[in-house]
C-alpha positions in Angstrom: 114.1 76.9 92.2 117.6 77.6 92.7 119.0 77.6 96.4 121.6 80.1 95.5 121.0 83.0 97.3 121.4 86.1 95.0 119.6 84.4 92.3 116.8 83.8 94.3 116.5 87.2 95.7 117.2 88.2 92.1 114.2 86.0 91.0 112.6 86.9 93.3 112.2 90.9 93.4 112.6 90.3 89.0 109.1 88.9 89.9 107.9 91.3 92.5 108.6 93.8 89.7 106.5 92.3 87.4 103.4 93.2 89.3 100.3 95.8 88.2 100.5 98.6 89.8 96.5 97.5 90.8 97.8 93.4 92.1 100.1 95.4 94.2 97.0 97.7 95.6 94.7 94.9 96.1 97.4 92.5 97.9 98.6 95.5 100.0 95.5 96.2 100.9 94.9 93.0 102.1 98.1 92.4 104.5 97.2 95.4 105.5 93.9 94.3 106.8 95.2 90.9 108.3 98.1 93.1 110.3 95.5 94.9 112.0 93.7 92.7 113.1 97.0 90.9 114.7 96.7 90.5 118.3 100.0 91.6 118.9 99.3 95.0 116.9 96.3 95.4 119.0 98.2 94.9 122.2 101.2 96.9 121.0 101.4 100.6 121.6 104.9 101.7 119.6 104.9 99.6 116.0 108.0 99.9 114.0 106.7 99.8 110.5 109.1 100.3 107.3 108.0 102.9 104.3 107.6 101.3 101.2 109.1 101.6 98.4 108.9 100.7 94.9 106.6 97.2 94.4 107.3 96.7 98.3 104.2 96.0 99.8 102.4 98.9 100.3 103.0 100.9 104.3 101.5 104.2 103.5 97.8 103.3 104.4 98.8 101.0 107.1 100.9 103.7 109.3 98.3 105.8 108.5 95.5 103.2 110.0 98.5 102.6 113.0 98.5 106.5 113.7 94.4 106.8 113.6 94.4 103.8 116.0 96.7 106.0 118.5 99.6 103.8 118.3 103.4 105.1 118.1 104.5 104.7 114.6 108.7 105.1 114.3 110.0 104.4 110.7 113.9 103.8 109.4 116.5 106.0 108.9 119.9 104.4 107.5 122.8 105.2 109.3 124.9 104.4 106.1 128.5 104.9 107.7 127.7 102.8 110.3 125.9 100.5 108.9 122.0 100.2 110.8 119.0 101.5 111.4 117.6 103.6 113.9 113.8 104.0 114.6 112.4 107.8 114.7 108.9 108.6 116.0 106.6 110.1 112.8 103.2 111.4 113.1 102.1 112.2 109.7 103.1 110.9 106.2 102.7 113.6 104.1 104.6 115.9 106.7 107.9 114.4 108.2 109.3 112.4 105.3 111.5 113.5 102.9 113.0 111.2 100.1 117.0 109.4 102.1 119.1 106.5 101.2 118.5 105.4 97.6 115.9 107.8 97.2 113.4 106.2 100.0 111.1 108.1 102.3 113.1 108.7 105.3 112.8 111.2 108.3 113.3 114.6 108.3 116.5 115.5 109.8 114.7 117.4 112.1 112.8 114.8 113.5 116.1 112.5 113.7 117.4 115.6 115.9 113.7 115.5 118.1 112.7 111.9 117.6 114.5 109.1 117.2 113.5 106.4 120.3 115.2 103.6 122.1 114.6 100.5 120.5 113.9 98.9 123.3 109.9 99.9 124.0 109.3 98.7 120.2 106.6 96.2 120.6 106.3 94.8 117.0 108.6 95.4 113.6 106.7 95.1 110.2 109.5 94.0 107.1 110.0 94.3 104.1 112.4 91.6 102.0 112.8 89.4 99.3 112.2 86.0 99.5 110.4 84.6 102.7 109.5 80.8 103.5 106.7 79.7 105.8 109.0 79.3 109.1 110.0 82.9 109.2 112.7 83.0 107.0 113.7 86.2 104.9 115.8 87.3 102.8 116.4 90.7 102.5 118.3 93.1 99.9 121.6 92.3 100.2 122.5 94.9 103.4 121.4 93.2 106.3 120.1 95.9 108.2 117.4 95.0 109.4 119.1 91.9 110.4 121.2 93.9 112.6 118.4 95.9 114.2 115.7 93.0 115.2 119.2 90.7 116.5 119.3 94.1 119.4 115.4 93.9 120.5 114.8 89.8 120.9 111.5 90.6 122.5 110.1 92.9 119.4 107.9 90.6 117.4 108.4 91.1 114.0 106.1 90.6 111.1 107.2 90.0 107.6 105.0 91.6 104.8 105.0 89.8 101.5 102.8 89.1 98.1 102.3 85.3 97.4 105.0 85.3 95.2 107.8 85.9 97.3 107.1 82.9 99.6 108.8 79.8 99.4 109.1 76.8 100.9 112.7 77.1 102.3 115.1 79.1 101.9 119.1 78.7 102.3 119.6 81.1 105.5 122.6 81.8 106.7 123.9 82.5 110.5 123.0 86.3 110.7 119.4 85.7 109.4 117.3 86.5 111.0 113.5 84.6 112.0 110.2 85.6 111.3 107.1 85.2 114.0 105.1 85.9 111.2 105.1 86.3 107.4 102.0 88.0 106.3 100.6 87.6 102.6 97.2 88.6 101.1 96.2 84.8 101.2 98.1 83.5 104.9 99.1 84.0 107.9 102.6 81.6 108.4 103.2 81.6 111.8 107.4 81.6 112.4 109.3 79.1 114.4 111.3 82.1 115.9 110.7 80.8 119.3 
């Protein structure tokens, strides 16, 4: 296993991209079931969730379940010029999203003007990533957007969603890499060492 962050990220994403649609669907459903049972999710009113894209762990059903449970769900809008994410409240996946940055589904311009929420109100953040480890280490995709986002909301609970093949023993974290509280895979819930 390589310790070069770029190589590790690339190799893991290539392996993730090789999963079949069925494998991704079954794994994503198992992860979703685990997440909905976490006390942090049950006890939190406002949840920030990434909108899945390509081979990421699917979040559409998870977001729909959270909305059906009466949760306030916010999703990211990427502010490329400012290199940051904003949180925008949605009430419907089918009505509120359109292709945005890198064609990732993002909230519509209208929603961004009216529904941006204050980050401090977020109780739980659900994060994508390329590689994770069992202590809550996470590599994203190299842009640093999520690291900057979560570092500004230290009290929010952080949960990474990953297929089992994305878990390694220990990733070579950089000082700016933020630790997670949990990493949830189809087969396990790893409790991170953040606190």
